[in-house]
C-alpha positions in Angstrom: -58.1 -9.5 -70.3 -56.3 -12.5 -69.0 -53.5 -12.2 -71.5 -51.6 -9.0 -72.1 -51.6 -7.3 -75.4 -48.6 -7.8 -77.7 -47.5 -4.7 -79.6 -45.9 -4.5 -83.1 -44.7 -0.9 -83.7 -43.9 0.8 -87.0 -41.1 3.4 -86.8 -41.4 6.5 -89.0 -44.1 8.9 -88.1 -45.3 6.4 -85.5 -42.5 6.4 -82.9 -40.0 8.6 -84.7 -40.9 11.9 -86.4 -39.8 11.4 -90.0 -39.3 15.1 -90.5 -36.6 15.0 -87.8 -34.6 12.2 -89.4 -31.0 13.0 -90.3 -29.4 11.2 -93.2 -25.9 11.8 -94.7 -26.2 13.4 -98.1 -27.5 10.9 -100.7 -27.7 8.1 -98.1 -30.9 6.2 -97.3 -29.6 5.4 -93.8 -31.0 7.4 -90.9 -28.4 8.5 -88.5 -30.6 10.2 -85.9 -34.2 11.2 -85.3 -36.5 12.5 -82.6 -39.1 10.4 -80.8 -42.7 11.6 -81.2 -44.2 12.9 -78.0 -42.0 10.9 -75.7 -42.8 7.6 -77.5 -39.6 6.2 -76.0 -40.9 6.8 -72.5 -44.2 5.0 -73.5 -42.2 2.0 -74.7 -40.3 2.0 -71.4 -43.5 2.0 -69.4 -45.1 -0.7 -71.5 -42.0 -2.9 -71.1 -41.9 -2.2 -67.3 -45.6 -3.4 -67.2 -44.7 -6.6 -68.9 -45.9 -6.0 -72.5 -44.1 -7.9 -75.3 -43.2 -5.6 -78.2 -41.4 -5.7 -81.5 -40.5 -3.1 -84.1 -42.0 -4.2 -87.5 -40.7 -1.6 -90.0 -39.9 -1.0 -93.6 -36.3 0.2 -94.0 -32.7 -0.6 -93.4 -31.4 -2.5 -90.3 -28.6 0.1 -89.9 -31.2 3.0 -89.7 -33.1 1.2 -86.9 -29.9 0.4 -85.1 -29.0 4.1 -85.1 -32.5 5.1 -83.9 -33.2 2.3 -81.3 -30.0 0.5 -80.4 -27.6 3.4 -80.1 -30.2 5.3 -78.0 -30.8 2.4 -75.7 -34.5 2.2 -76.6 -34.1 -1.3 -78.3 -34.0 -2.8 -74.8 -37.7 -2.2 -74.6 -38.3 -4.1 -77.8 -37.8 -7.9 -78.0 -37.2 -7.9 -81.7 -36.4 -5.5 -84.6 -38.0 -6.8 -87.8 -36.9 -4.9 -90.9 -37.9 -5.2 -94.5 -34.3 -5.2 -95.5 -33.7 -8.5 -93.5 -37.0 -10.1 -94.6 -36.7 -9.1 -98.2 -40.3 -7.8 -98.4 -42.1 -4.7 -97.2 -45.4 -4.5 -95.3 -48.2 -5.4 -96.0 -46.4 -8.7 -96.6 -47.5 -11.3 -94.1 -43.8 -12.4 -93.8 -43.1 -9.2 -91.9 -45.7 -10.0 -89.3 -44.9 -13.7 -89.2 -41.2 -12.9 -88.6 -42.2 -10.7 -85.6 -44.4 -13.5 -84.2 -41.6 -16.0 -84.7 -39.1 -13.7 -83.0 -41.4 -13.4 -80.0 -42.2 -17.1 -79.9 -45.9 -16.5 -80.7 -48.4 -18.9 -82.2 -51.6 -18.4 -84.2 -53.6 -18.5 -81.0 -51.8 -15.3 -79.9 -53.1 -13.3 -82.9 -56.2 -11.9 -81.0 -53.8 -10.2 -78.6 -51.5 -8.6 -81.2 -51.8 -4.9 -82.2 -50.0 -3.4 -85.1 -49.5 0.3 -84.5 -48.5 2.3 -87.6 -49.1 5.4 -89.7 -49.6 3.9 -93.1 -53.0 2.7 -94.3 -51.6 0.7 -97.3 -48.8 -1.0 -95.4 -49.5 -1.2 -91.6 -53.3 -1.3 -91.6 -53.8 -3.5 -94.6 -51.0 -5.8 -93.5 -52.5 -6.2 -90.0 -56.0 -6.6 -91.3 -54.9 -9.3 -93.8 -52.8 -11.1 -91.2 -55.7 -11.2 -88.7 -54.3 -9.0 -86.0 -55.6 -5.7 -84.6 -54.8 -2.6 -86.7 -54.1 0.7 -85.0 -53.6 3.8 -87.1 -51.3 6.5 -85.7 -53.0 9.4 -87.4 -51.0 12.5 -86.5 -48.7 12.7 -89.5 -49.3 15.1 -92.4 -47.0 13.0 -94.5 -49.4 10.2 -95.1 -53.0 9.7 -96.3 -55.3 9.1 -93.3 -58.6 8.5 -95.1 -59.2 4.8 -96.1 -60.0 4.2 -99.8 -60.7 0.5 -99.5 -62.3 -1.8 -96.9 -58.9 -3.3 -96.1 -57.6 0.2 -95.2 -60.1 0.7 -92.4 -58.2 0.6 -89.1 -59.8 -1.1 -86.1 -58.5 1.8 -83.9 -57.1 5.3 -84.3 -54.7 7.1 -82.0 -52.8 10.3 -82.2 -49.8 9.5 -80.1 -48.1 6.4 -78.6 -49.4 7.1 -75.1 -53.0 6.7 -76.3 -52.3 3.0 -76.8 -53.3 2.5 -73.1 -56.9 3.4 -74.0 -57.0 0.3 -76.3 -55.0 -2.3 -74.5 -55.9 -1.8 -70.8 -58.3 -0.3 -68.4 -55.4 1.8 -67.1 -56.0 4.4 -69.9 
Protein backbone atom coordinates (compact mmCIF):
# COMPACT_ATOMS: atom_id res chain seq x y z
CA UNK A 1 0.00 0.00 0.00
CA UNK A 2 1.45 3.35 -1.02
CA UNK A 3 -0.43 5.29 1.62
CA UNK A 4 -0.57 4.27 5.27
CA UNK A 5 -3.79 3.30 6.96
CA UNK A 6 -5.52 5.89 9.12
CA UNK A 7 -7.05 4.55 12.31
CA UNK A 8 -10.14 5.77 14.15
CA UNK A 9 -10.43 4.04 17.55
CA UNK A 10 -13.40 3.64 19.85
CA UNK A 11 -12.60 3.63 23.58
CA UNK A 12 -14.72 1.42 25.86
CA UNK A 13 -14.14 -2.31 25.38
CA UNK A 14 -11.90 -1.48 22.44
CA UNK A 15 -8.87 0.24 24.00
CA UNK A 16 -10.12 0.45 27.60
CA UNK A 17 -11.77 -2.42 29.50
CA UNK A 18 -15.16 -1.00 30.48
CA UNK A 19 -15.38 -3.31 33.49
CA UNK A 20 -12.23 -1.63 34.89
CA UNK A 21 -13.61 1.91 34.62
CA UNK A 22 -13.84 3.82 37.88
CA UNK A 23 -16.47 6.54 38.27
CA UNK A 24 -17.33 8.54 41.38
CA UNK A 25 -20.66 7.44 42.83
CA UNK A 26 -23.50 8.64 40.60
CA UNK A 27 -21.17 10.34 38.10
CA UNK A 28 -21.02 9.48 34.38
CA UNK A 29 -17.39 10.69 34.25
CA UNK A 30 -14.72 7.96 34.10
CA UNK A 31 -11.78 8.72 36.39
CA UNK A 32 -9.57 5.73 35.54
CA UNK A 33 -9.55 2.53 33.53
CA UNK A 34 -7.22 -0.22 32.35
CA UNK A 35 -6.03 -0.60 28.79
CA UNK A 36 -7.05 -3.89 27.17
CA UNK A 37 -4.08 -6.19 26.46
CA UNK A 38 -1.50 -3.40 26.24
CA UNK A 39 -3.56 -1.38 23.77
CA UNK A 40 -1.63 1.70 24.88
CA UNK A 41 1.61 0.07 23.71
CA UNK A 42 -0.01 -0.77 20.38
CA UNK A 43 -0.99 2.89 19.92
CA UNK A 44 2.58 3.92 20.72
CA UNK A 45 4.04 1.51 18.17
CA UNK A 46 1.55 2.60 15.50
CA UNK A 47 2.39 6.26 16.13
CA UNK A 48 6.12 5.48 15.99
CA UNK A 49 5.56 3.82 12.60
CA UNK A 50 3.86 6.98 11.32
CA UNK A 51 0.19 6.02 11.41
CA UNK A 52 -2.38 8.81 11.87
CA UNK A 53 -4.91 8.04 14.58
CA UNK A 54 -7.90 9.60 16.29
CA UNK A 55 -10.20 8.58 19.10
CA UNK A 56 -13.82 8.63 17.89
CA UNK A 57 -15.88 7.80 20.94
CA UNK A 58 -19.28 8.33 22.49
CA UNK A 59 -19.04 9.89 25.92
CA UNK A 60 -17.76 12.84 27.89
CA UNK A 61 -14.64 14.81 27.02
CA UNK A 62 -13.57 14.77 30.68
CA UNK A 63 -13.70 10.95 30.76
CA UNK A 64 -11.43 10.67 27.75
CA UNK A 65 -9.13 13.33 29.17
CA UNK A 66 -8.80 11.22 32.32
CA UNK A 67 -8.16 8.03 30.35
CA UNK A 68 -5.87 9.35 27.61
CA UNK A 69 -4.49 12.80 28.44
CA UNK A 70 -3.66 12.19 32.11
CA UNK A 71 -1.99 8.87 31.25
CA UNK A 72 0.08 10.39 28.43
CA UNK A 73 -1.52 8.16 25.80
CA UNK A 74 -3.19 11.08 24.00
CA UNK A 75 0.17 11.98 22.46
CA UNK A 76 -0.28 8.94 20.18
CA UNK A 77 -3.65 10.25 18.96
CA UNK A 78 -3.90 13.32 16.75
CA UNK A 79 -7.48 14.04 17.80
CA UNK A 80 -9.99 13.12 20.50
CA UNK A 81 -13.48 13.31 18.97
CA UNK A 82 -16.27 12.92 21.52
CA UNK A 83 -20.02 12.74 21.15
CA UNK A 84 -20.34 15.35 23.91
CA UNK A 85 -18.48 17.89 21.76
CA UNK A 86 -20.14 16.93 18.47
CA UNK A 87 -23.61 16.75 20.00
CA UNK A 88 -24.37 13.40 18.36
CA UNK A 89 -23.38 9.78 18.93
CA UNK A 90 -22.13 7.22 16.44
CA UNK A 91 -23.35 6.07 13.95
CA UNK A 92 -23.77 9.77 13.06
CA UNK A 93 -21.62 10.69 10.09
CA UNK A 94 -20.74 13.90 11.94
CA UNK A 95 -18.53 11.94 14.36
CA UNK A 96 -16.47 10.49 11.52
CA UNK A 97 -16.41 13.72 9.56
CA UNK A 98 -15.13 15.58 12.64
CA UNK A 99 -12.27 13.08 12.90
CA UNK A 100 -11.46 13.50 9.22
CA UNK A 101 -11.52 17.28 9.57
CA UNK A 102 -9.29 17.16 12.67
CA UNK A 103 -6.73 15.07 10.79
CA UNK A 104 -6.92 17.23 7.66
CA UNK A 105 -8.34 14.41 5.56
CA UNK A 106 -10.39 14.57 2.36
CA UNK A 107 -12.91 12.16 0.81
CA UNK A 108 -10.13 10.57 -1.26
CA UNK A 109 -8.58 9.40 2.04
CA UNK A 110 -11.62 7.28 2.97
CA UNK A 111 -10.23 4.05 1.40
CA UNK A 112 -7.38 4.23 3.93
CA UNK A 113 -9.50 4.83 7.05
CA UNK A 114 -10.34 2.02 9.49
CA UNK A 115 -12.84 2.45 12.32
CA UNK A 116 -12.02 0.00 15.10
CA UNK A 117 -14.77 -0.46 17.66
CA UNK A 118 -16.77 -2.93 19.70
CA UNK A 119 -20.32 -1.93 18.87
CA UNK A 120 -22.12 -3.24 15.80
CA UNK A 121 -24.90 -0.64 15.94
CA UNK A 122 -22.60 2.36 16.40
CA UNK A 123 -19.06 1.66 15.21
CA UNK A 124 -19.67 -0.84 12.42
CA UNK A 125 -22.89 0.70 11.06
CA UNK A 126 -21.35 4.18 11.27
CA UNK A 127 -18.21 3.15 9.40
CA UNK A 128 -20.15 1.21 6.78
CA UNK A 129 -22.54 4.11 6.15
CA UNK A 130 -19.69 6.62 6.01
CA UNK A 131 -17.75 4.57 3.47
CA UNK A 132 -14.72 3.63 5.57
CA UNK A 133 -13.45 0.21 6.67
CA UNK A 134 -15.25 -1.32 9.66
CA UNK A 135 -13.29 -3.40 12.16
CA UNK A 136 -15.13 -5.13 15.00
CA UNK A 137 -13.16 -5.67 18.21
CA UNK A 138 -15.06 -8.79 19.26
CA UNK A 139 -13.67 -9.72 22.68
CA UNK A 140 -16.20 -8.02 24.94
CA UNK A 141 -19.00 -9.99 26.60
CA UNK A 142 -20.77 -6.66 27.20
CA UNK A 143 -21.94 -6.23 23.60
CA UNK A 144 -23.75 -8.21 20.94
CA UNK A 145 -21.26 -9.61 18.42
CA UNK A 146 -23.66 -11.20 15.92
CA UNK A 147 -24.86 -8.87 13.16
CA UNK A 148 -28.64 -8.65 12.78
CA UNK A 149 -28.67 -6.49 9.64
CA UNK A 150 -26.54 -6.14 6.51
CA UNK A 151 -25.23 -2.78 7.80
CA UNK A 152 -23.92 -4.45 10.97
CA UNK A 153 -21.60 -6.83 9.11
CA UNK A 154 -18.01 -5.73 9.79
CA UNK A 155 -15.41 -5.89 7.07
CA UNK A 156 -12.89 -7.27 9.57
CA UNK A 157 -12.92 -8.83 13.06
CA UNK A 158 -10.11 -8.72 15.59
CA UNK A 159 -9.86 -9.77 19.23
CA UNK A 160 -7.25 -7.28 20.50
CA UNK A 161 -5.62 -4.05 19.34
CA UNK A 162 -2.37 -5.74 18.31
CA UNK A 163 -4.27 -7.74 15.67
CA UNK A 164 -4.78 -4.53 13.67
CA UNK A 165 -1.36 -5.18 12.08
CA UNK A 166 -2.81 -8.18 10.23
CA UNK A 167 -5.24 -5.85 8.48
CA UNK A 168 -3.22 -2.72 7.76
CA UNK A 169 0.22 -4.00 6.89
CA UNK A 170 2.29 -6.97 5.85
CA UNK A 171 4.17 -6.68 9.15
CA UNK A 172 1.43 -8.66 10.93
